[in-house]
N, C-alpha and C positions, 0 to 999 in steps of 0.2 A: 276772579275766575281762575282756577289752576289750569296751566300749561299739560301738555300731554306729556305722558310718562313717555320716558326711552326706555325701549327694551334693552336690557343689558347684553353684552356681548357673550355667547358661552364660550367657554374655556374650553383650547382644543385637546382634544383625547389623546397626542402622541405630542410628547417635547421634540423640537427642532434637534437634529443632530448636531452636536459639538464635536469638532475636529480635534483628535488628541493628537498632542505633541510630545511623544515620550523623549526625555532627557536621555543623551548619551552616559551609558555607564561602566566603569570596568570592574573586573571582580571575575571570581574562579568560577561563578557560574557563568557571567556573560563571556569569558574565554571559552567554558565548554561549549556554547549556544554558538558560538563563533566558530570553532572548531567544526562542531556538528554540521554549520549552514555550507561551509566548504566542502567537507567530504561529502554530503547529498547532494549538491550542486554539481561539485566534480563527477561523481558517478553519472548523474543525469546528463551533463554535455558531453563527458568522454568516452561514455560508454559505445554510442552508436557508432564511432569511430574505429573500434578497435576491432581486429580482423582475428578470426581463429579456423586455422585449417582452410585459407584461401577463401573466406567468405565473412561477411558481416558476423560479428560475435553473439550480437543480442537482436534480432530481426522477427517481428511476427509478420510473415507473408502470408495476408489473409486472402490473395489470390490463388496462391499454391496451396493454400491451406496447410503451411509449415510453421513451426513456430523452433527458432534456432536460438538455444540459450547456451553459449559458451559450446561443448563439446555436444550437448545434448538435442535432439530432435523430436520435435512433440506432434504429433497428428491430432485430427479430432476426436480419435478414437482415443485419444489418452487424456480425455477432458476430465477424466475422474484425479487426475494429478493437480489441476488447476483447481478443482471443489476441495480436494487436499489442502493446497496453499491458502484458498482462501479460510476456511475452518480454520487453520493454524493463525492466522493472522488475526483474525477474531477472538481465539482464545487466547494471544499474546496481548491484546489488548484487554481482555479481563483480568490476565494475571498481573499484568505492571500497573493498571489501575488500581488494584487490591493491594497491593504492593505499596506504591508512592506516587498513588492519586495519576494525574494528567502529564505524566511526563512524555508520552507522544505528541501533546501540543504544544508543550512547550520548548522541545528540540527536534523532533522530526517531522512533524505534519506541512505537507508542502505549502499550507497558508502562511504559516509562522516561517518555512525558510523561505517563501519569496517576498514576503512580508519586509523580513529584516535586508533582503536585497535593495528594495526599492527603496526603506526608509536610508538605506547607507547611499544610495544616488542623490536621494533629497538632500541629506547632511550633507554632501560633497559640494551641492550648488548651491544651496541655501544657506547654510551656515547652520552653527548649534541652534538650541531649542528657544533662545531668546531672539536670535536672531531670525528665526523662523515666523515667531509671532509677530515681531517687529513688520518683518516684511509683510506677512498677509494682513495686517491690518493699518497698514501704510498705502496712500495714493500709487496708482497706476502711474510708473515712469520707467526711463531706459534700465536704470537698475534692475525694477522687479520685471519686467518684460524680459530682459537680459536670462537672470537667474530661471525665472518660471518655464521659460520658451527652452532651455539647456537642459533642464530636467524632464522637460516633457519628450525632448529628443532622445534622452536617455533611456526613458522608461518606455516609448514607443519601440527602440530599438533592441531594447533586453525583450522585451515582450514579442517581438518579432522572430526574435533568433530563437527564444523557447520555444513556438509555435513550431518553426523548421526544424527545431531538435525533436521535438515529440513527433512530427511527422516521420521524422528518420528512422522511428523505430518501426515503421511498418513499410516504407519506401525505401528500399536502398539508398544511405544516405549521401553517398558520394555521386549516386547516381541524380539523385534530387537536388544536390547543390550543382550540380553541373547544368539541370534545368534550370536553376534560380536565377542562376548565372546568365544564361540565355533568353530568359524570360520566357522560359516553356514550359514551366509545370504545368501537371494534369490539371483538370478542373477541380477534380476531388481533393488533392493534396493543396489546391492552392484555397480552396474554401476551409481546409483543418489548420492550417498556417494562421491563417486571418481567425478563425474562430478562436484556437486556442491563444494566440496572441490576444485577441481580445477578453479572453477570460482572466488570463494572468493579467492584464493591463487592469481591468475593471476589479477583479477579488484582492490582489495585493498591491496595487497603487491608489485606486479610489474608495474600495469598501473598508481595506483594512480590516480591522477590529471588528466590523459591524457581523463580517462571516461570521467571527467566532461567538460574538453575542447573541445573532438572532435566526444564523442559518444554520450554524452548524448542529445537527442531534445528538451529538456526541455530550455538548454540553447540559443537556434536559435528562438525560437517563443515568450521568457518569454518578450522581448521589447514590443511585440504587447500588453501585458498586463499590461504595465508600462503608466505612465503620470507624468507629473511637480507634482501633489500630493502623488505618492506612496514615501513610506519612504525607503530609500535606502540609501547604505554606501557610504557616499561622504567625498571627501577634499574640505576643505575650500580654495579655491583659492585664492580669492582676500587678504584671512587673512594671508594665509602661505607664498604667492611669494612677492616678490624675495626669493627663498630659500637660504640659506648659515651659513655654521657654527660659533660660538661664544662663549663666558665663559659666566657661568651662572651668572645672575643678570645684565649684559648688558642689555642697551635699545637697541633692534633690530631696532626701526624705527630710531632713531639719525644714525644706520649704514646703513639705505637704506633697510634695509631687512626685511621680514616677520618673524611668527612666527616657520615655519618648518625650522631646524637646519641640514636638509638632511642628515639625521644619517643613513637614508636607513631601519631602523628596520620593517617599516609597510612592505617593500618588504620581508624580512627575516622573517617575521612568518606567512607572506601567503602561505597554502598550495599549489596555484595554481600557485605561484611565478609571480603574475603582480604586476604591480606598480600602487595600487589606485591613487594616483595623477595625473596619467595621463588621469582621468574620469573613469565614469562606464563601465565596459566590460564584455562582455558576459562569460569569465573564472572569474567572481566573484561568490562564491557562497553563499556571505552573512555569513560568519562565525564570523566577526566582532573579527577577531584577530589582524588587523591594528590597530583599536579602543582600544583595552586595552593597547596595546604596547606604542602607540601615545600619551594615558593621562598618561601615568607613565613618558613620556619623558617629556610631558608640567609640571606636575607637579615637577621634579628634575630642571626643567629651570624657575620655578616661573611663566609660562602664565596660560591663563584659560584652562581647558579640554574643548575638543571639536572641535579640528582641524580637525579630522577627527571623524565622527559621523553619528548616523544616523538622515537621515533629508531627507527633499523635494527638489527639484527642484526649487520650488518657492520661500521656507525659503531661500535657497542660495542665490537666485537674487533678496532678501529683499523684497518679495511679501507675501500676505495672502495665508496660507495651507489649503485647505478644504480636510479633510480627510473624512468628510460624505459626500459624492459626489453620482450623481445618480447610477455610476456603482458599487460602495462599496453597497450601500441600495438595488440596485436590486439582485445581489449576496447574498448579507446577507439573505434580505427576501425567494428567491430561497432556500437557502441552510436549513433554518430553516425551511420552508415548508417542503422541502421533507425529513427530517430528522423526524420532528413530523410524517407524512404520513409514514414512514417507520418503527417505534417503532408502532404503531397505528395497521399497517398492521400485522407486525409481533406478535403482541399480539393477536389480533383477528383471527387469520388462524385457518383454520378449520384441527384438528389433522386426519381427514380423508378426502376423497376424492372421489366425487362421479362423472361417468360418462356415459351416456345414449345413446345407439346408437339403432334408429330404425332398423326392418328390414324391408330391402328393396324389399322382394321376395313377398310381398303381402301387400297391402294397410291397409285392416282390413277381418275380417270373420264375416260372420251374423249366427249366431246360430238358431237351432229349435226353442228354447223357447223365441225369441225375443231379443237377448242379441247380441251384437258387441265384437270382442277381438282385442286387439293389441299386437302385440308382441315385445321387445323390448332385448336388450341386456346392461345388468348393470354391469360396472365394477366398485368394492371397492377396494381403496387404503387405507389402514391400514398404518396411518403414525405415530402411535404410537411407542414404543418401548414393548409393550405386546400383545400377541395374544387378538384379543378381539372377541366377539360373536357379531353378527348384525341382526336386523331386517329389511325389508322395508315394508315404507308406502305409500299409494297414495291416493290423495287429488285431488275433481275437483267439477266440477257445479253439478255434480249427485254423486249417490253412487257408487263407485268403487269398484272391488273385484279384488285380488291378486291371480290369479292361479299360484303356483308354486310348484314342488316336495319338497321342504323343506322351512321352515317357518322361521329358522335360519341359519346362513352362519358364521361360524368359519373360521376367515382371520387371518394367522399368521403376526407379526411385519414386515414391509417394504414390504409385499406380493399383490399382483393384483389379485382379486376373480372375475370371468367372472361369472354371474349370469343370465341364458336364464328365461327371465319374461313376462308372460302373464297379460295382465290387460283386464278385464270385467266391461260393464257396460250395461245398457238398450239402444237399438240401437238409440232410438228416445229420449230420454230423456237425454239432450235437442238434438235439431236437428242438425244435422254436427258436424263438427269438435270442439276440442276444446282446450286449454292449461290444464296439468295436470301437478301437483306436484309430485316429488319421493322425498322421503326422506329415509336415511340410518339413524339409530339409533343405539349404541352400548346399548345391555340389561344390563350390568353392570354400564354403566354411560351415563345416557340420553343428559348429556350436550355434548358428543360426538358424533354430528351427522352433516351431511352435505345435503344440498338440491338443486336441480337444476330442470328443467322445460322440458318438454315434449310435443310433439304435438300428439293429439288422434285423429285417423280419424274415422269417423263414417257417415254414408248414410244420405244426405238432402232430401230423399223423391224425 
């Protein structure tokens, strides 16, 4: 009698995540990446503390609906400029990706920048790659507990400081610092400090490369912007294969081997844990750490550098590379045009805005003295940082007269002032309707003005 057959356990659909322990490396690309981290973090953490004209240099004051960026003040009506910046950013990503792959990911992405910082704190507290591996595999003792505890203390402190700085772009940071010291920040400030701190800790400390591999959409559509002339990090397979270990100074070709000694250092330094020798993969963030470490190995072995290098697929296939190709030229031309247009538009934007709405209750009104009146509602937006006094002027084909209770209008900074305006002209000079021009002008500075057109209706006999 046969025993009951055991049902086999089904294989898991997903492989458990294996923590990546990137090895620290020095080289020209590593130094460039470190410089990028220092510059970007310096801008982020120091910019809110800078002052410009007696106020915070960069402040997005949402309650007041004002964005201060150095000497510029943007209002909700200037949303078009933000739209332009987003278009420029997207086109820049397309341009640089078409030229040199994922440069953004490797050197400027916030995920990369903060992950590098958290890795630095991990190395500081737990040691190099070998020490970290040994520490994680070993039993819990005082040494492990103290090192892990110190790392978590640094991580949490840095994450909260990041959250505090982020909120400091929306709430004046000196006011926020005073409130935090006195344990009295507002509920929304408190929420966002902890929320952004938690997001920084989770993404840069805990998830790390998983954000790049599974969460970032850019990794999924980057291949659509690549072609065989795009500069990417590539392993020279014809030169490196077949790989195998050997002594320094020996002739690899005589042994039937390529230049790759299969040391796996390129895998050990990779922050996403991939093997670049398997070809370009969506997990590659183009940090070039594998180039630095491979060049060092080639130097020690007496072989030429460049077994792993920035190159194009055409170059690897021993074909001609065309860096200046139609898509690059089109992206570059569009990007340059948009940047120039945005700068000119910002430089020429008016510090006052004017909106005119016709009175819909009546087309026009004839007076006994042979004139005709049109009624409008004029809205003046003062986008300067100071209160201004404005006057309104009207210009048309005939002599126009403005009838209003006031001749000057005092408008506070950032305020919208509505003016009921009656405009008069001779009824039949000219005959019928015409387009008139209304201008609002600051009395203390005639260069601060705005002009718009309106339709003046009149009888046509």
